[in-house]
Backbone of each chain as ProteinMPNN parsed JSONL, in Angstrom:
{"seq_chain_A": "MINLLLFANFQEVIGSKALSLELNVNNILELKNYLLSKYPELDFNFVMVAVNEEYATDETVIKSGDVVAFIPPVSGG", "coords_chain_A": {"N_chain_A": [[79.369, 62.389, 78.261], [79.208, 61.853, 81.688], [77.775, 59.827, 83.89], [76.841, 60.246, 86.969], [76.663, 58.674, 90.217], [75.384, 59.071, 93.533], [75.724, 58.69, 97.095], [74.588, 58.239, 100.562], [76.691, 60.187, 102.745], [77.928, 61.477, 100.531], [75.883, 62.103, 98.874], [74.445, 63.964, 100.518], [76.441, 66.173, 100.742], [76.959, 66.948, 97.973], [74.103, 67.101, 97.378], [72.409, 66.082, 95.651], [71.101, 63.008, 94.261], [71.876, 61.937, 91.915], [74.146, 63.02, 89.127], [74.583, 64.129, 85.837], [77.301, 64.749, 83.944], [79.023, 66.856, 81.57], [82.07, 66.235, 80.808], [85.518, 66.429, 80.423], [87.233, 64.039, 81.177], [89.54, 61.452, 81.818], [89.958, 59.383, 83.553], [89.236, 58.054, 86.93], [90.503, 59.409, 88.997], [91.004, 61.956, 87.623], [88.317, 62.607, 87.575], [87.794, 62.755, 90.233], [89.308, 64.881, 91.201], [88.164, 66.954, 89.769], [85.584, 67.043, 91.102], [86.521, 67.743, 93.705], [87.403, 70.196, 93.227], [85.029, 71.461, 92.786], [83.506, 70.694, 95.121], [84.924, 71.118, 97.75], [84.637, 70.245, 100.332], [84.26, 67.471, 100.152], [85.317, 64.178, 101.111], [87.523, 61.685, 100.178], [88.531, 59.926, 101.412], [88.901, 56.42, 102.053], [86.824, 55.854, 100.606], [85.156, 53.841, 98.212], [85.084, 53.106, 94.659], [82.931, 52.721, 91.932], [82.52, 51.647, 88.558], [80.241, 51.24, 86.156], [78.888, 49.593, 87.797], [80.807, 47.718, 88.886], [83.606, 47.283, 91.051], [86.422, 49.738, 90.816], [89.223, 51.728, 90.275], [91.49, 54.392, 90.792], [92.842, 54.739, 88.834], [91.305, 53.612, 86.484], [89.865, 53.787, 83.558], [87.475, 56.004, 82.189], [84.746, 56.622, 80.37], [82.569, 58.461, 77.954], [79.194, 58.018, 78.655], [79.325, 56.079, 80.86], [78.819, 54.647, 84.026], [79.424, 55.907, 86.872], [79.808, 55.499, 90.343], [80.219, 56.771, 93.726], [81.235, 54.852, 96.686], [80.923, 55.222, 99.775], [82.25, 54.269, 102.92], [80.596, 50.958, 103.763], [77.909, 49.822, 105.358], [76.0, 47.839, 105.725], [73.98, 45.156, 106.686]], "CA_chain_A": [[78.545, 62.521, 79.479], [79.579, 60.977, 82.702], [76.696, 59.669, 84.975], [77.35, 60.072, 88.487], [75.375, 58.105, 91.401], [75.841, 59.588, 94.963], [75.105, 57.79, 98.247], [75.159, 58.565, 101.869], [77.061, 61.472, 103.069], [78.233, 62.155, 99.457], [74.637, 62.735, 98.484], [74.072, 65.258, 101.278], [77.452, 67.339, 100.379], [76.72, 67.375, 96.814], [73.013, 67.928, 97.252], [71.943, 65.413, 94.601], [71.394, 61.717, 93.974], [72.709, 61.68, 90.576], [74.588, 64.126, 88.314], [75.187, 64.023, 84.538], [78.408, 65.802, 83.899], [79.609, 66.844, 80.595], [83.354, 66.523, 81.282], [86.599, 65.952, 79.676], [88.156, 63.363, 82.404], [89.984, 60.126, 81.322], [89.915, 58.445, 84.655], [88.453, 58.417, 88.153], [91.558, 60.253, 89.389], [90.631, 63.3, 87.173], [87.105, 62.787, 88.102], [87.671, 63.089, 91.744], [90.104, 66.017, 91.311], [87.046, 67.933, 89.547], [84.662, 67.138, 92.189], [87.082, 68.357, 94.837], [87.421, 71.584, 93.04], [83.829, 72.017, 92.963], [82.979, 70.563, 96.414], [86.118, 70.989, 98.756], [84.44, 69.275, 101.765], [84.101, 66.086, 99.96], [86.252, 63.287, 101.703], [87.575, 60.446, 99.265], [89.357, 58.71, 102.242], [88.003, 55.145, 102.394], [85.699, 55.861, 99.705], [85.399, 53.266, 96.906], [84.3, 53.799, 93.56], [82.373, 51.684, 90.857], [82.305, 51.908, 87.118], [79.217, 50.429, 85.739], [78.496, 48.434, 88.893], [82.004, 46.978, 89.284], [84.524, 48.059, 91.865], [87.314, 50.218, 90.122], [90.296, 52.105, 91.017], [91.782, 55.803, 90.602], [93.394, 54.521, 87.307], [90.157, 52.927, 85.616], [89.558, 54.84, 82.342], [85.995, 55.961, 82.051], [84.414, 57.181, 78.855], [80.988, 58.969, 77.855], [78.138, 56.752, 79.109], [79.739, 55.319, 82.075], [78.119, 55.082, 85.415], [80.426, 56.086, 88.329], [79.289, 55.758, 91.573], [81.035, 56.537, 94.725], [80.669, 54.114, 97.483], [81.395, 55.579, 101.134], [82.437, 53.0, 103.928], [79.289, 50.554, 103.662], [77.159, 49.626, 106.674], [74.823, 47.049, 105.884], [74.001, 44.092, 107.89]], "C_chain_A": [[78.973, 61.3, 80.505], [78.382, 60.854, 83.811], [76.876, 59.225, 86.29], [76.354, 59.678, 89.568], [76.36, 58.667, 92.727], [75.025, 59.015, 95.987], [75.519, 58.31, 99.59], [75.246, 60.06, 102.065], [77.509, 62.112, 101.879], [76.965, 62.708, 98.746], [74.245, 63.807, 99.372], [75.16, 66.539, 100.811], [77.216, 67.634, 99.224], [75.23, 67.786, 96.74], [72.101, 67.294, 96.321], [72.101, 63.811, 94.746], [72.128, 61.22, 93.042], [73.0, 62.993, 89.753], [74.931, 63.516, 87.008], [76.282, 64.974, 84.112], [78.772, 65.572, 82.398], [81.276, 67.388, 80.975], [84.31, 65.756, 80.562], [87.827, 65.186, 80.713], [88.532, 62.048, 81.588], [89.825, 59.194, 82.301], [89.438, 58.904, 85.973], [89.252, 59.279, 88.889], [91.052, 61.794, 88.879], [89.118, 63.731, 87.654], [86.927, 63.316, 89.532], [88.389, 64.332, 91.834], [89.125, 67.315, 90.7], [86.059, 68.19, 90.662], [85.109, 67.949, 93.369], [87.108, 69.752, 94.637], [86.157, 72.415, 93.34], [83.107, 71.932, 94.475], [84.218, 70.038, 97.322], [85.862, 70.098, 99.905], [84.267, 67.944, 101.39], [85.394, 65.167, 100.384], [86.38, 61.978, 101.069], [88.174, 59.374, 100.176], [88.485, 57.441, 102.426], [86.857, 55.09, 101.521], [86.162, 54.876, 98.393], [84.951, 53.845, 95.847], [83.894, 52.533, 92.587], [82.202, 52.366, 89.64], [81.283, 50.942, 86.776], [79.009, 49.261, 86.663], [79.574, 47.506, 89.358], [83.097, 47.827, 89.988], [85.869, 48.65, 91.015], [88.315, 51.055, 91.009], [90.575, 53.878, 90.432], [92.27, 55.81, 89.092], [92.383, 54.098, 86.284], [89.83, 54.139, 84.627], [88.036, 54.809, 82.398], [85.803, 56.866, 80.67], [82.984, 57.619, 79.149], [80.049, 57.661, 77.895], [78.182, 56.091, 80.336], [78.935, 55.759, 82.998], [78.884, 54.939, 86.541], [79.655, 56.145, 89.295], [80.232, 55.678, 92.789], [80.441, 55.878, 96.0], [81.549, 54.577, 98.766], [81.477, 54.285, 101.834], [80.934, 52.482, 103.788], [79.05, 49.87, 105.27], [76.093, 48.962, 106.629], [74.926, 45.858, 106.909], [73.112, 44.249, 109.114]], "O_chain_A": [[79.052, 60.108, 80.205], [78.129, 61.816, 84.537], [77.032, 58.061, 86.66], [75.326, 60.328, 89.761], [77.584, 58.677, 92.855], [73.813, 58.846, 95.85], [76.646, 58.769, 99.77], [74.42, 60.925, 101.774], [77.561, 63.339, 101.96], [77.056, 63.733, 98.07], [73.596, 64.688, 98.808], [74.755, 67.676, 100.571], [77.194, 68.86, 99.114], [74.995, 68.793, 96.073], [71.021, 67.851, 96.12], [73.106, 63.348, 95.284], [72.905, 60.273, 93.17], [72.186, 63.916, 89.718], [75.538, 62.445, 87.005], [75.919, 66.139, 83.95], [78.848, 64.436, 81.928], [81.625, 68.521, 81.306], [84.072, 64.63, 80.124], [88.959, 65.612, 80.947], [87.756, 61.661, 80.714], [89.525, 58.066, 81.91], [89.238, 60.108, 86.14], [88.583, 60.063, 89.562], [90.76, 62.672, 89.691], [88.783, 64.859, 88.015], [86.084, 64.136, 89.895], [87.972, 64.997, 92.783], [89.294, 68.472, 91.085], [85.76, 69.309, 91.079], [84.349, 68.704, 93.977], [86.901, 70.532, 95.566], [86.075, 73.523, 93.871], [82.361, 72.794, 94.941], [84.457, 68.855, 97.567], [86.702, 69.332, 100.376], [84.105, 67.151, 102.317], [86.489, 65.508, 99.936], [85.516, 61.129, 101.293], [88.313, 58.197, 99.845], [87.379, 57.539, 102.959], [85.959, 54.275, 101.734], [87.184, 55.034, 97.724], [84.446, 54.967, 95.896], [84.554, 51.494, 92.563], [81.793, 53.527, 89.6], [81.474, 49.777, 87.123], [78.973, 48.097, 86.264], [79.312, 46.595, 90.142], [83.437, 48.927, 89.552], [86.433, 47.715, 90.448], [88.253, 51.075, 92.239], [89.761, 54.419, 89.683], [92.096, 56.747, 88.313], [92.722, 54.282, 85.115], [89.579, 55.284, 85.004], [87.407, 53.773, 82.615], [86.623, 57.608, 80.13], [82.324, 57.337, 80.149], [80.191, 56.594, 77.297], [77.183, 55.575, 80.837], [78.389, 56.862, 83.014], [78.972, 53.863, 87.133], [78.687, 56.896, 89.184], [80.965, 54.699, 92.932], [79.331, 56.224, 96.404], [82.756, 54.335, 98.795], [80.863, 53.299, 101.424], [80.04, 53.323, 103.699], [79.913, 49.535, 106.082], [75.154, 49.286, 107.357], [75.806, 45.702, 107.755], [73.153, 43.416, 110.018]]}, "seq_chain_B": "MNFEITDKPIITQDIINKVVDRNAGAVTTFIGTVRELTKGKKTLFLIYEAYEKMAVKQLSRIGDEIIEKWPNAKVAITHRVGKLEITDIAVVIAVSTPHRKDAYDANEYAIERIKQIVPIWKKEHWEDGETWVGNQLETEQYPTGKPEGVSHD", "coords_chain_B": {"N_chain_B": [[64.819, 34.583, 92.598], [67.664, 34.563, 94.577], [69.074, 36.446, 95.869], [68.511, 39.419, 97.047], [67.193, 42.949, 97.425], [64.98, 44.538, 99.199], [62.103, 46.796, 100.089], [60.296, 45.94, 101.573], [58.853, 44.507, 104.632], [60.832, 41.769, 105.87], [60.128, 38.31, 105.433], [61.214, 35.664, 107.28], [60.851, 32.991, 106.911], [60.392, 32.715, 104.088], [63.115, 33.36, 102.98], [64.291, 31.253, 103.957], [63.161, 28.93, 102.787], [64.05, 29.093, 100.211], [66.712, 27.652, 100.137], [65.955, 25.142, 100.878], [66.831, 21.764, 100.452], [66.997, 18.559, 99.392], [69.447, 17.11, 99.954], [70.49, 18.448, 102.237], [71.405, 18.532, 105.446], [71.501, 20.457, 107.171], [70.348, 23.905, 108.09], [71.327, 26.947, 108.349], [70.301, 30.086, 109.756], [70.788, 33.578, 109.553], [69.63, 36.431, 111.141], [69.693, 39.623, 111.115], [68.993, 42.434, 113.094], [67.571, 45.539, 114.249], [69.086, 47.393, 116.532], [68.556, 49.03, 119.706], [70.145, 50.17, 121.63], [73.443, 51.461, 121.537], [76.492, 51.346, 122.487], [75.573, 52.834, 124.829], [74.052, 54.763, 123.7], [71.122, 55.773, 122.469], [69.033, 54.597, 119.535], [66.668, 55.715, 117.588], [65.399, 55.204, 115.265], [66.229, 53.436, 112.051], [67.677, 54.37, 108.82], [67.895, 52.663, 105.9], [69.741, 52.567, 103.023], [70.564, 51.622, 99.613], [72.744, 50.979, 96.791], [71.098, 49.722, 94.639], [71.131, 48.063, 92.324], [73.708, 47.397, 92.02], [74.342, 46.412, 94.626], [72.682, 43.915, 94.691], [74.226, 42.495, 92.75], [76.725, 42.192, 94.114], [75.898, 40.788, 96.18], [75.015, 38.24, 95.137], [77.546, 37.828, 94.169], [78.777, 37.248, 96.607], [77.488, 34.928, 97.155], [78.467, 33.288, 95.038], [81.157, 32.999, 95.744], [80.561, 31.554, 98.135], [79.847, 29.063, 97.273], [82.054, 28.434, 95.891], [83.893, 27.912, 98.132], [82.429, 25.986, 99.807], [81.003, 23.687, 98.223], [78.692, 22.478, 98.135], [76.829, 24.028, 99.4], [73.825, 25.93, 99.588], [72.342, 29.238, 99.123], [70.868, 32.088, 100.357], [70.038, 35.316, 100.272], [68.48, 38.238, 101.749], [68.04, 41.751, 101.958], [66.911, 44.401, 103.81], [65.785, 47.811, 102.868], [64.923, 51.295, 103.438], [62.903, 52.845, 106.06], [63.636, 51.48, 109.1], [62.422, 50.263, 112.293], [63.331, 49.745, 115.7], [64.109, 46.509, 116.517], [63.179, 45.634, 114.144], [63.665, 43.43, 111.252], [66.703, 43.665, 109.33], [68.225, 42.354, 107.653], [68.293, 38.929, 106.206], [70.131, 35.959, 106.069], [70.182, 32.822, 104.595], [71.515, 29.573, 104.814], [71.872, 26.415, 103.298], [73.424, 23.155, 104.003], [75.141, 19.992, 103.595], [76.219, 19.033, 106.084], [76.383, 20.561, 109.381], [78.351, 22.173, 110.341], [79.53, 23.42, 108.181], [77.249, 24.83, 107.362], [77.154, 26.822, 109.456], [79.721, 28.112, 109.375], [79.774, 29.044, 106.727], [77.647, 30.655, 106.716], [78.417, 32.706, 108.38], [80.533, 33.751, 107.014], [79.266, 35.095, 104.944], [77.747, 37.29, 106.182], [80.025, 38.555, 107.057], [81.136, 39.281, 104.677], [79.302, 40.943, 103.61], [79.494, 43.348, 105.091], [81.61, 44.116, 104.127], [81.681, 44.423, 101.133], [79.11, 45.097, 99.894], [77.189, 47.543, 98.617], [75.502, 49.268, 100.688], [74.036, 51.393, 103.346], [73.647, 52.64, 106.449], [71.827, 55.089, 108.264], [71.801, 56.279, 111.217], [69.447, 57.38, 113.374], [69.44, 59.194, 116.035], [68.705, 60.131, 119.341], [69.604, 62.67, 119.772], [70.336, 63.538, 117.053], [71.459, 62.749, 113.878], [73.54, 60.445, 111.876], [75.332, 59.156, 109.166], [76.463, 55.936, 109.321], [79.453, 54.634, 109.048], [81.869, 54.283, 109.73], [81.758, 52.05, 111.608], [83.159, 50.237, 114.144], [83.46, 47.274, 113.61], [83.74, 47.488, 110.959], [85.756, 47.089, 108.143], [88.206, 49.149, 106.74], [89.392, 50.497, 103.665], [92.326, 51.47, 102.813], [93.273, 51.457, 100.172], [91.05, 51.882, 98.587], [89.859, 49.735, 97.557], [88.167, 46.74, 98.306], [89.742, 43.745, 99.786], [89.938, 40.905, 97.851], [88.348, 41.486, 95.783], [87.927, 41.324, 92.673], [88.883, 43.121, 89.629], [86.724, 43.305, 87.443]], "CA_chain_B": [[65.849, 35.312, 93.003], [68.298, 34.166, 96.112], [69.714, 37.819, 96.345], [67.41, 40.45, 96.819], [66.947, 44.261, 98.258], [63.626, 44.683, 99.393], [61.711, 47.888, 101.036], [59.209, 45.418, 102.454], [59.329, 43.558, 105.858], [61.419, 40.423, 105.54], [59.456, 36.991, 106.066], [62.259, 34.834, 107.222], [60.523, 31.597, 106.252], [60.683, 32.928, 102.609], [64.346, 32.898, 102.544], [64.794, 29.688, 104.341], [62.445, 28.15, 101.606], [64.982, 29.164, 99.159], [67.787, 27.114, 100.205], [65.578, 23.651, 101.222], [67.556, 20.824, 99.698], [67.073, 16.955, 99.846], [70.636, 16.519, 100.357], [70.969, 19.17, 103.092], [71.337, 18.198, 106.82], [71.578, 21.77, 108.178], [70.194, 25.352, 107.467], [71.512, 28.143, 109.423], [69.658, 31.332, 109.411], [71.109, 34.692, 110.452], [68.748, 37.522, 111.112], [70.249, 41.018, 111.387], [67.955, 43.155, 113.595], [67.796, 46.582, 114.493], [69.254, 47.386, 118.053], [68.084, 50.144, 120.328], [71.237, 50.93, 122.375], [75.048, 51.188, 120.826], [77.455, 52.156, 123.554], [74.949, 53.71, 125.586], [73.268, 55.777, 122.747], [69.797, 55.409, 121.954], [68.629, 54.696, 118.279], [65.303, 55.905, 117.52], [65.249, 54.388, 113.972], [67.258, 53.633, 111.119], [67.388, 54.401, 107.502], [68.869, 51.941, 105.144], [70.08, 52.944, 101.57], [71.255, 50.805, 98.728], [72.954, 51.263, 95.292], [70.53, 48.438, 94.551], [71.327, 47.123, 91.124], [75.28, 46.913, 92.565], [74.08, 45.568, 95.804], [72.24, 42.728, 94.159], [75.369, 41.926, 91.992], [77.651, 41.93, 95.166], [75.251, 39.892, 97.013], [75.107, 37.316, 94.283], [79.157, 37.443, 94.306], [79.039, 36.387, 97.806], [76.76, 33.55, 97.046], [79.337, 32.529, 94.172], [82.179, 32.947, 96.662], [80.531, 30.477, 99.014], [79.92, 28.021, 96.679], [83.505, 27.88, 95.649], [84.536, 27.447, 99.354], [81.548, 25.101, 100.245], [80.469, 23.397, 96.932], [77.285, 21.786, 98.529], [76.035, 25.041, 100.032], [72.739, 26.847, 98.928], [72.661, 30.628, 100.087], [69.833, 32.975, 99.922], [69.937, 36.753, 101.119], [67.512, 39.499, 101.434], [68.555, 42.666, 102.602], [65.663, 45.5, 103.504], [65.914, 49.322, 102.591], [64.056, 52.157, 103.768], [62.948, 53.032, 107.398], [63.517, 50.573, 109.979], [62.321, 50.357, 113.753], [63.913, 48.879, 116.674], [63.663, 45.059, 116.466], [62.959, 45.171, 112.805], [64.771, 42.746, 110.669], [67.262, 44.418, 108.3], [68.98, 41.072, 106.869], [68.417, 37.458, 106.409], [70.793, 34.986, 105.186], [69.94, 31.463, 104.944], [72.527, 28.824, 104.01], [72.007, 25.103, 103.852], [74.698, 22.398, 103.522], [74.793, 18.587, 104.066], [76.498, 18.916, 107.578], [76.141, 21.666, 110.021], [79.611, 23.156, 110.508], [79.661, 24.342, 106.977], [76.309, 25.736, 107.237], [77.637, 27.74, 110.312], [80.901, 28.652, 108.718], [79.356, 29.858, 105.418], [76.725, 31.858, 107.029], [79.223, 33.968, 108.916], [81.307, 34.334, 106.062], [78.188, 36.122, 104.059], [77.521, 38.568, 106.794], [81.184, 39.398, 107.138], [81.506, 39.998, 103.397], [78.412, 41.909, 103.295], [79.814, 44.435, 105.691], [82.663, 44.687, 103.537], [81.5, 44.817, 99.642], [77.71, 45.1, 99.574], [76.76, 49.051, 98.769], [74.366, 49.565, 101.568], [74.536, 52.117, 104.059], [72.62, 53.039, 107.363], [71.787, 56.179, 108.751], [71.421, 56.281, 112.403], [68.797, 58.449, 114.014], [69.657, 59.28, 117.637], [67.824, 61.014, 120.021], [70.293, 64.061, 119.388], [70.79, 63.838, 115.713], [71.518, 61.698, 112.931], [74.746, 60.234, 111.306], [75.485, 58.115, 108.371], [77.176, 54.938, 109.991], [80.571, 54.202, 107.842], [83.308, 53.965, 110.691], [81.7, 51.272, 112.747], [84.346, 49.306, 114.702], [83.51, 46.238, 113.01], [83.621, 47.764, 109.424], [86.976, 47.145, 107.7], [88.462, 50.182, 105.87], [90.181, 50.193, 102.841], [93.268, 52.505, 102.181], [93.587, 51.212, 98.845], [90.065, 52.243, 97.928], [89.192, 48.55, 97.075], [88.083, 45.611, 99.422], [90.536, 42.736, 99.444], [89.442, 39.863, 97.089], [87.419, 42.009, 94.722], [88.696, 41.398, 91.32], [88.564, 44.375, 89.011], [86.359, 42.731, 86.156]], "C_chain_B": [[66.136, 35.084, 94.448], [68.658, 35.424, 96.326], [68.944, 38.756, 95.902], [67.582, 41.58, 97.877], [65.423, 44.163, 98.226], [63.233, 45.976, 100.086], [60.298, 47.309, 101.627], [59.81, 44.586, 103.692], [59.805, 42.112, 105.369], [60.744, 39.178, 106.164], [60.605, 35.971, 106.103], [62.007, 33.58, 106.659], [60.711, 31.61, 104.785], [62.016, 32.793, 102.247], [64.798, 31.696, 103.048], [64.271, 28.747, 103.055], [63.338, 28.097, 100.632], [66.097, 28.298, 99.021], [67.352, 25.746, 100.671], [66.287, 22.866, 100.194], [67.293, 19.392, 100.16], [68.202, 16.559, 100.567], [71.164, 17.62, 101.603], [70.739, 18.417, 104.32], [71.011, 19.242, 107.933], [71.012, 22.921, 107.258], [70.406, 26.1, 108.57], [70.92, 29.438, 108.877], [70.297, 32.477, 110.259], [70.031, 35.95, 110.149], [69.343, 38.786, 111.791], [69.089, 42.058, 111.861], [68.46, 44.501, 114.052], [67.894, 47.099, 116.062], [69.189, 48.711, 118.54], [69.257, 50.839, 120.932], [72.65, 50.572, 121.806], [75.94, 52.227, 121.789], [76.647, 53.246, 124.31], [73.964, 54.697, 124.949], [72.241, 55.07, 122.295], [69.319, 55.724, 120.76], [67.27, 54.951, 118.468], [64.71, 55.039, 116.232], [66.28, 54.49, 113.048], [66.714, 53.892, 109.654], [68.512, 53.622, 106.503], [68.724, 52.33, 103.703], [70.868, 51.866, 100.714], [71.463, 51.172, 97.325], [72.354, 49.631, 94.978], [70.9, 47.5, 93.418], [72.974, 46.566, 91.469], [75.146, 46.107, 93.739], [73.54, 44.236, 95.542], [73.498, 41.883, 93.584], [76.336, 41.391, 92.998], [77.139, 40.909, 95.933], [75.293, 38.289, 96.361], [76.63, 36.778, 94.322], [79.414, 36.657, 95.347], [78.544, 35.039, 97.789], [77.859, 32.558, 96.191], [80.726, 31.987, 95.099], [82.009, 31.733, 97.713], [80.425, 29.08, 98.621], [81.119, 27.397, 96.121], [84.086, 27.311, 96.782], [83.682, 26.183, 99.795], [80.566, 24.447, 99.065], [79.092, 22.854, 97.077], [76.406, 22.597, 99.151], [74.777, 25.595, 98.908], [72.704, 27.978, 99.851], [71.293, 31.301, 99.159], [70.025, 34.137, 100.811], [69.294, 37.693, 100.73], [67.879, 40.388, 102.499], [67.46, 44.016, 102.545], [66.31, 47.065, 103.503], [64.862, 50.029, 103.224], [64.11, 52.411, 105.469], [62.678, 51.891, 108.242], [63.446, 50.841, 111.5], [63.124, 49.694, 114.58], [63.353, 47.635, 116.786], [63.177, 44.663, 115.109], [63.954, 44.189, 112.035], [65.245, 43.464, 109.32], [67.97, 43.186, 107.181], [68.754, 39.704, 107.131], [69.11, 36.751, 105.511], [70.562, 33.449, 105.77], [70.925, 30.523, 104.036], [72.132, 27.228, 104.392], [73.069, 24.28, 103.311], [74.315, 20.992, 104.008], [75.145, 18.533, 105.296], [76.812, 20.472, 107.953], [77.222, 22.836, 110.186], [79.646, 24.214, 109.209], [78.63, 25.366, 106.966], [76.484, 26.946, 108.109], [78.698, 28.591, 109.82], [80.4, 29.648, 107.461], [78.432, 31.064, 105.605], [77.472, 33.142, 107.616], [80.101, 34.446, 108.083], [80.461, 35.212, 105.123], [78.221, 37.225, 104.981], [78.721, 39.289, 106.913], [81.377, 40.135, 105.848], [80.448, 41.08, 103.097], [78.763, 43.314, 103.817], [81.363, 45.091, 104.882], [82.43, 45.073, 101.782], [80.217, 45.197, 99.218], [77.51, 46.812, 99.721], [75.397, 49.281, 99.415], [74.863, 50.561, 102.623], [73.333, 52.229, 105.104], [72.937, 54.148, 107.99], [70.982, 56.107, 110.084], [70.649, 57.401, 112.813], [68.65, 58.488, 115.427], [68.788, 60.018, 118.013], [68.221, 62.377, 119.866], [70.675, 64.316, 118.276], [70.731, 62.759, 114.877], [73.067, 61.555, 112.152], [74.703, 59.024, 110.327], [76.63, 57.045, 109.006], [78.319, 54.428, 108.628], [81.895, 53.906, 108.62], [82.992, 53.126, 111.76], [83.005, 50.413, 112.887], [84.434, 48.089, 113.983], [83.613, 46.212, 111.426], [85.258, 47.825, 108.975], [87.188, 48.707, 106.767], [89.443, 49.74, 104.788], [91.046, 51.294, 102.072], [93.275, 52.676, 100.77], [92.187, 51.816, 97.906], [89.262, 50.907, 97.219], [89.107, 47.58, 98.035], [88.951, 44.686, 98.989], [89.609, 41.748, 98.865], [88.46, 40.232, 96.247], [88.148, 42.28, 93.569], [88.034, 42.475, 90.801], [87.979, 43.605, 87.508], [84.945, 43.386, 86.017]], "O_chain_B": [[65.335, 35.266, 95.365], [68.469, 35.58, 97.532], [68.67, 38.992, 94.726], [68.013, 41.336, 99.004], [64.787, 43.732, 97.264], [64.144, 46.372, 100.812], [59.387, 48.02, 102.051], [60.946, 44.116, 103.747], [59.162, 41.442, 104.561], [60.81, 39.035, 107.385], [60.957, 35.442, 105.049], [62.861, 33.055, 105.945], [61.158, 30.606, 104.23], [62.245, 32.142, 101.228], [65.744, 31.132, 102.497], [65.01, 27.953, 102.474], [63.484, 26.998, 100.097], [66.531, 28.111, 97.884], [68.302, 25.004, 100.921], [66.332, 23.328, 99.053], [67.4, 19.136, 101.36], [68.152, 15.849, 101.572], [72.363, 17.545, 101.87], [69.822, 17.598, 104.269], [70.519, 19.102, 109.052], [71.128, 22.955, 106.033], [69.786, 25.964, 109.625], [71.049, 29.788, 107.703], [70.352, 32.391, 111.486], [69.717, 36.305, 109.013], [69.42, 38.85, 113.018], [68.303, 42.478, 111.011], [69.668, 44.649, 114.242], [66.873, 47.198, 116.743], [69.731, 49.591, 117.869], [69.372, 52.052, 120.759], [72.937, 49.386, 121.639], [76.014, 53.455, 121.792], [77.043, 54.409, 124.384], [73.17, 55.353, 125.623], [72.332, 53.948, 121.797], [69.078, 56.914, 120.556], [66.681, 54.464, 119.433], [63.702, 54.334, 116.288], [67.129, 55.381, 113.09], [65.546, 53.678, 109.33], [69.697, 53.933, 106.39], [67.596, 52.409, 103.219], [71.816, 51.287, 101.245], [70.532, 51.631, 96.663], [73.024, 48.603, 95.069], [70.961, 46.282, 93.586], [73.339, 45.428, 91.172], [75.85, 45.102, 93.843], [74.0, 43.344, 96.255], [73.71, 40.727, 93.949], [76.784, 40.255, 92.841], [77.938, 40.091, 96.39], [75.571, 37.308, 97.05], [76.923, 35.591, 94.468], [80.068, 35.616, 95.283], [79.126, 34.112, 98.351], [78.102, 31.393, 96.505], [81.178, 30.842, 95.109], [82.954, 31.05, 98.109], [80.762, 28.114, 99.306], [81.265, 26.195, 95.901], [84.765, 26.295, 96.638], [84.38, 25.248, 100.189], [79.375, 24.757, 99.07], [78.377, 22.802, 96.076], [75.306, 22.165, 99.494], [74.872, 25.624, 97.681], [72.944, 27.885, 101.054], [70.884, 31.161, 98.006], [70.166, 33.967, 102.022], [69.356, 38.113, 99.574], [68.03, 40.044, 103.671], [67.193, 44.581, 101.484], [67.305, 47.336, 104.175], [63.871, 49.387, 103.572], [65.146, 52.22, 106.107], [61.59, 51.322, 108.16], [64.301, 51.568, 112.005], [63.775, 48.841, 113.978], [62.174, 47.545, 117.128], [62.798, 43.512, 114.894], [65.142, 44.289, 112.342], [64.478, 43.791, 108.414], [68.108, 43.382, 105.974], [69.007, 39.271, 108.255], [68.857, 36.804, 104.308], [70.696, 33.017, 106.915], [71.093, 30.672, 102.825], [72.085, 26.84, 105.559], [73.619, 24.604, 102.259], [73.327, 20.809, 104.719], [74.328, 17.873, 105.939], [77.287, 21.341, 107.222], [77.024, 24.051, 110.168], [79.754, 25.439, 109.242], [78.866, 26.537, 106.667], [76.07, 28.031, 107.701], [78.538, 29.811, 109.864], [80.679, 30.844, 107.37], [78.397, 32.106, 104.951], [77.183, 34.313, 107.372], [80.536, 35.577, 108.303], [81.069, 36.094, 104.517], [78.781, 38.23, 104.543], [78.678, 40.519, 106.897], [81.7, 41.322, 105.801], [80.737, 42.037, 102.378], [78.441, 44.325, 103.192], [81.949, 46.16, 105.053], [83.059, 46.01, 101.29], [80.161, 45.673, 98.083], [77.661, 47.34, 100.823], [74.357, 49.452, 98.779], [76.078, 50.599, 102.818], [72.184, 51.967, 104.748], [74.102, 54.371, 108.321], [69.766, 55.92, 110.117], [71.175, 58.497, 112.615], [67.766, 57.838, 115.984], [68.05, 60.609, 117.224], [67.363, 63.258, 119.817], [71.403, 65.303, 118.169], [69.964, 61.832, 115.135], [73.681, 62.587, 111.882], [74.103, 57.996, 110.641], [77.76, 57.516, 109.14], [77.985, 53.978, 107.532], [82.852, 53.333, 108.099], [83.647, 53.21, 112.799], [83.714, 50.005, 111.967], [85.582, 47.768, 113.676], [83.58, 45.187, 110.745], [85.957, 48.668, 109.537], [86.225, 49.226, 106.202], [90.2, 48.782, 104.945], [90.694, 51.88, 101.048], [93.281, 53.769, 100.202], [92.296, 52.138, 96.723], [88.271, 51.021, 96.497], [90.109, 47.52, 98.748], [89.081, 44.642, 97.766], [88.476, 41.702, 99.346], [87.65, 39.371, 95.906], [88.879, 43.26, 93.425], [86.939, 42.867, 91.203], [88.761, 43.379, 86.585], [84.254, 43.157, 85.024]]}, "name": "protein", "num_of_chains": 2, "seq": "MINLLLFANFQEVIGSKALSLELNVNNILELKNYLLSKYPELDFNFVMVAVNEEYATDETVIKSGDVVAFIPPVSGGMNFEITDKPIITQDIINKVVDRNAGAVTTFIGTVRELTKGKKTLFLIYEAYEKMAVKQLSRIGDEIIEKWPNAKVAITHRVGKLEITDIAVVIAVSTPHRKDAYDANEYAIERIKQIVPIWKKEHWEDGETWVGNQLETEQYPTGKPEGVSHD"}
């Protein structure tokens, strides 16, 4: 089970703040591809990703229980 | 707690009090406020949203980076989330150091880093619609998907 957190425009496209996914994916890239197949309008350009609250990359390995968050370009301050 | 996300109005003096130090000769305070006009377009109000747990971690990381660069500095940052009206305070950064130049420099460093690595988003509510701001000219973009200087740990 991958716990997915969504913010800003990602939350609006997917229509949810958080999802729990029973998925057989090994890394972030595979998760992105799965999401794109379900939500083709998602745009991952310039979107960062965090696994368990630390910045990660497409190659980062994910396992059941991990919290994955997509971080669209930030605009704090 | 020197690094906080809050949904309440920020009292600037509370943030300053966290960096008071007997060896400080300077305290700089940056107050980020909600602006009404952006390139002629009128903002009615803003909604700030944060990935709170991670935002606090990243704010605290900025504090660590500052101590590395300016070892005698003390830093406190509070960012507000929720609905903010024009002139409301969105963020307060207080830095104290023994000498003033470091306090100015470290404070500017903090706001620049906030705009790079802290997961906070603002949604502009204009007169004619709403948009998540993510492509402000002053915001750096990260084609590699990862901000510079952020180690993978």
